[in-house]
C-alpha positions in Angstrom: 171.6 48.5 36.0 168.7 50.2 36.4 167.8 52.7 39.0 165.4 50.1 41.1 168.1 47.2 41.5 170.6 49.8 41.5 168.7 51.4 44.7 168.8 48.1 46.0 171.9 46.9 46.1 172.9 50.7 48.1 170.6 50.0 50.5 171.5 46.3 51.2 174.9 47.2 51.5 174.5 49.6 54.2 172.0 46.9 56.2 175.2 44.6 55.3 177.8 47.1 56.7 176.2 47.5 60.4 173.8 50.4 59.0 170.8 50.1 60.2 169.0 52.5 58.0 169.2 54.0 54.6 167.4 56.5 52.2 167.2 58.3 49.5 166.6 61.4 48.1 165.7 63.2 44.6 168.0 67.2 45.2 164.8 68.3 44.2 163.5 68.0 47.2 166.3 70.0 48.7 165.4 73.4 46.5 165.2 75.5 49.2 168.4 75.2 50.6 170.3 78.0 51.3 172.5 78.9 47.8 176.0 76.9 48.3 174.3 73.5 50.9 172.1 72.6 47.7 173.3 68.8 46.4 173.5 70.1 42.6 176.2 73.0 44.4 178.3 70.6 45.4 177.8 68.2 42.9 177.3 69.4 39.5 174.3 67.5 37.2 174.3 65.3 41.1 170.5 63.5 41.2 170.0 61.9 43.9 171.6 62.1 47.3 171.5 58.5 49.5 171.3 59.2 53.3 172.2 56.2 56.2 172.2 56.0 59.4 173.7 54.3 62.8 171.7 53.6 65.9 173.6 55.1 69.9 173.7 52.3 71.4 171.1 52.5 74.7 174.9 52.0 77.4 176.4 54.8 75.8 173.6 56.6 76.1 173.6 55.3 80.0 177.0 56.6 81.2 175.8 60.1 79.7 172.9 61.2 81.2 174.2 59.8 84.7 177.6 61.7 83.5 174.9 65.0 83.4 173.0 64.0 86.2 175.8 62.8 89.0 178.8 65.6 88.2 180.5 63.2 91.1 183.7 59.9 90.4 183.4 58.3 87.6 179.6 58.9 86.8 181.7 61.9 84.4 183.9 59.5 83.3 180.8 58.9 81.2 181.3 61.7 78.3 184.5 60.0 76.9 182.4 56.5 76.6 179.9 58.6 75.1 182.6 61.3 72.9 184.3 58.2 71.4 181.3 55.1 70.9 178.4 57.8 69.8 180.5 60.5 68.4 184.1 59.3 67.3 183.1 55.8 66.5 179.8 56.0 64.2 181.5 58.5 62.5 183.9 56.5 61.3 182.1 53.3 60.9 179.5 56.2 59.2 182.1 57.9 56.5 183.4 54.0 55.2 179.9 52.4 54.6 179.6 56.2 52.5 182.2 55.2 50.8 181.7 51.8 50.3 178.1 53.6 48.6 179.8 55.6 46.3 182.2 52.9 45.3 180.0 50.9 44.2 177.9 54.0 42.5 181.0 55.2 40.8 181.7 51.4 39.5 178.0 51.8 37.7 179.7 54.7 36.3 178.0 57.6 38.4 179.8 60.8 39.4 179.2 60.5 43.4 180.7 62.3 47.0 180.2 60.8 50.1 179.7 64.5 52.7 182.0 63.4 55.3 179.7 62.7 59.2 180.7 65.5 61.4 183.2 67.4 62.4 182.1 70.6 60.3 183.0 72.0 57.6 183.1 75.7 59.3 184.2 75.5 63.2 183.3 79.0 64.1 179.5 79.2 62.3 179.2 75.4 63.1 177.9 74.9 59.9 178.6 71.2 57.2 179.4 71.3 53.7 176.4 70.1 53.6 173.2 68.8 55.7 172.8 65.6 57.0 169.3 66.5 58.9 167.4 68.0 56.2 168.7 65.6 53.6 168.0 62.6 56.0 164.5 64.0 56.4 163.9 64.5 53.0 164.7 60.5 52.4 162.1 59.8 53.8 163.6 58.5 57.5 161.5 60.9 59.9 161.3 64.9 60.8 162.6 67.4 63.0 161.9 67.8 65.8 162.0 71.3 68.1 165.0 70.0 69.5 166.7 70.5 65.8 167.3 67.0 65.2 165.7 64.3 63.5 163.2 62.7 64.7 162.9 58.5 63.4 159.8 56.7 65.1 161.3 54.7 67.0 164.8 55.8 67.6 163.9 60.2 67.8 166.9 61.8 68.4 169.7 59.2 69.1 171.5 58.8 65.7 173.8 59.5 63.3 174.1 60.4 59.6 176.4 60.9 57.2 175.2 61.7 53.2 176.6 60.7 49.5 175.8 62.8 46.8 175.7 61.8 43.0 174.0 61.4 39.4 172.8 58.6 39.7 168.9 58.7 39.8 168.1 56.0 42.3 164.7 55.8 43.3 163.2 58.2 46.0 161.5 57.1 49.6 158.6 58.7 50.5 158.2 61.3 53.0 157.6 60.1 56.5 153.5 60.9 56.4 153.1 59.0 59.8 152.1 60.7 63.6 153.7 63.7 64.3 156.5 62.8 66.3 158.4 65.9 68.7 155.3 67.8 70.3 156.0 70.3 72.5 152.4 70.6 74.8 153.7 66.8 75.6 157.4 67.5 76.8 156.9 71.2 77.1 160.8 71.5 74.8 162.7 70.0 77.4 165.0 69.9 74.6 165.6 74.1 75.6 165.4 73.2 79.3 168.2 70.9 79.4 170.0 72.9 77.0 173.6 73.7 79.9 174.0 77.1 77.2 170.3 78.0 76.8 171.0 78.2 72.7 168.1 76.8 71.5 165.2 79.2 71.7 161.2 78.6 73.7 159.8 80.2 71.2 161.7 81.6 67.6 160.7 78.9 64.9 162.6 78.6 61.8 161.1 77.1 59.0 161.6 75.3 55.9 160.4 73.3 52.9 161.9 70.4 51.6 159.7 68.7 49.3 156.6 70.7 49.5 156.1 69.9 53.5 156.8 73.0 55.5 159.1 72.0 58.6 159.7 74.1 61.8 162.6 73.9 65.2 164.0 75.6 66.9 166.2 79.4 66.5 169.6 77.9 67.4 172.7 79.9 69.0 175.5 77.9 66.9 178.5 79.9 68.2 177.1 79.0 72.1 176.8 75.1 71.9 179.2 73.8 74.0 182.1 72.4 71.8 182.0 69.0 73.3 179.0 66.8 72.4 177.3 67.4 75.6 173.8 65.2 74.0 171.5 66.9 76.6 169.0 67.9 73.6 169.3 64.1 72.2 169.1 61.9 75.6 166.2 64.1 77.6 163.4 64.2 74.0 160.9 62.0 75.1 160.7 60.3 71.6 161.2 57.2 71.1 162.7 57.0 74.7 163.4 52.8 76.0 162.7 52.5 79.7 166.0 50.5 79.2 167.7 53.6 78.8 
């Protein structure tokens, strides 16, 4: 099966198993990742990365906002809805999707490594074995926001991701070339202001080259980020926000 047909098959599979986004990045776009975090550092001979995403439900986001804004019962217990249906369940579904994609690719003779959606590999440093966010940008799904998160044009950061690294040479997607999604001058860096542990910087940026395009996002002190996902940098980002939220 040629690379284009196999790519279409993988994306169709993702759609059939309830995934909302799928993109492909050639490993060359991630050549500037730190030593140890490049695709080929995980899989020798890697050629492509498939990134799959699923939206977080609007109702789940709604109750999490109430949990943040109304610290009384029952609103405060909305955090458990977010933990279960905006995080744990979505991670399980993403991991299953990555496994299904890996099976298809390995059936065609390609070595393929699905990377778990979460939790972080190094809990102390809160750094995973591989960055789904950087891979998603490389696969054309969107760009970075100041909040360190992937922004997708129609949904902002309200998405969870998983990656599949493979020796298959798949058809790459073009990188995002649309209008700038993150505009700190307009939102006043709301992600910095709503963070309960103040881990995001107001003006110190990390710059990263992906596929020849330079992106930047806030420095972050990961050790002080809440161990349970509060989601405020995601919840209050105006990009892709709908009135029903």
